[in-house]
N, C-alpha and C positions, 0 to 999 in steps of 0.2 A: 411824594417828596416833602410836602408841607408838614407831614406828621413825623418825619424823621428827627428834625431839630428839637421839637418839644420832647420826644421820647428820649433822646440823648441827654437833654438837660435834666429830665426827671431821673434818669438812671444815674447821672453824676451826683445829683443831690442826695439820692438815697444811699449811694455807695459812701459818700463822705460823712454820713450820719452814724456810721458804725463806730463802736467803741474801738479804741486803739488795741491792737493785738498784743496780748501778754506773751512774753517769751517763755517757751516751755521749759527752758533750762533753769529758770529762776523760781519755779513752783515749789514752795516749801513743803507741800503735802507729801511729796515723795520721800522726803528725808525724815519727817516725823514718824512714819511707819517703821523706820530702821533705827531710830534712836534707842540707845541702851537705857533700860529702866533701872538697872542697879549698877553699882561700882564694879569696875574691872579688877582682875587679879593684880597683885603687886609684882608678880614674877614675870610680867610680860616684857619682851624685848621691843624697843621702839626704833623707828627709822623714818627717813624722809625720802621722797622720790620726786624728781623734777621731770615734767613732761611738757614738751614744746607743742604749741597749738597755733594753727594759722587760721584766723577768721577772714583774712584777706591775703592775697598774693599779688605780686606785680606780674603783669603780662608782658607787654612789649617794651614799656618804659616805666620809670618810677612815677609817672603820672597816670598810668593805666592800671587800675586794680580790679581784681575779681573777688567777689564775696564768696565765702565757702561755708558750708554746714559742716560742723565737726561733731563726731560722735566719740566721746571719751568713755572708754571702757575700764572699769575697775574690776579686775579678775581675782578670784580666790582660787589658786591652783591646788588647794589641799582637799583631799578626799574626806578627811575626818574632822578637821579643825576650822573654826571660824576665825576670820581676821577682823580687825577693828580699824576703822579710818577715823582719826580724831579731827582732822581738818582738811578741807579742800579749798585752797585760795587761788583765784584766777587773777593773773597779772597782765597788764597791757604791754605793748611794745616798749614803753618807756620805764617799765619796772614798777608801775604804780598798781597796788592792789585794787582791783575794781569790783570784785565780787567774792564773798565768802559763802559757800554753799550750805554749810551747817555749822551750828555752834556747839553741838554735843556729839560725842562719839557715836558712830553708826557701826553696824555689824554687816558683814557679808558672809553668808552661810557657805559651807563647803561646796566647792565647784560652781558657785554662783557668780554671775557677772552683773554689775550695776552700771548704768550709763548716765552720763551727763551729756545733754545735747546743747551745743552752741548753735542756735538757729542761723541760717544764712543771712537773715536781716540784721543780726546782731554783730556788727563789725567793730564794736567798742575795743576789742582786744588788739586789732590791727594786724600788721604783717609779722609780728614777732611775739605773740602772746605766749603765755605759759602757765602751768599749774605747779603748785607745790602741794603734795599730799603728805600729811603726817599720819603714821600708822603704828599699830602694835600687834604683836603675834606672840604665841608661846615660843619658848626658845628652840624647840625641835620642829617648828612649823616653817614651811616655805613662805617667803615674803610675797605680798600681793604683786600682781603685774598690772601695769598701767599702759594703755595704748590709746591712740587716737586715729580715727579715719576721717580725712577731710575730703569733701566731694562737692562738685558743682557741675552744672551743665549750662551751656550757652548755645542755643540753636542745636546743631548737630555735633558740637564739640563737648567733650567731657573731660574733667580734671579730677583725679583722685590720687591720694597717696596716704601713707601711714607714718606715724612716729611712735617710738617706744620710750617709756620712761627710764630714767637712769637714777639709781640710788645715790643720794648726795650726803646721807648721814646714816 
């Protein structure tokens, strides 16, 4: 018994010395690999899509919140054509832009899906967060699809649901 307390203290000290965890969704390396190296065509059609995201939801009352992990999927439903995403901006519940994921256009190859993960510990978006995606496609190409899956587990209970993007421009 006399060794348990020093062991617990040592464990606590070692655990608190770790570097703060970097959120995976803010890692710029993923986007650099997808950045366009040359200018896009002038004949591309552009649009914008709104996607609701929930990094938190209310449980029993407006004082009881659950944190969620959100996987945001950017789909290219075209078999032959690439789509281009010019901007992905993440807004919080109050409409304030809190994160821009890339500054230069990125590409998504035919039939490819690219993900943004909002970690469960990242509740900065709140209960009514959302994205705006600006994109470009060839005039004869299907527009990209945007979906989010939110999930969390508490003990033996699980919460999961999906949202779909809506074109706003």
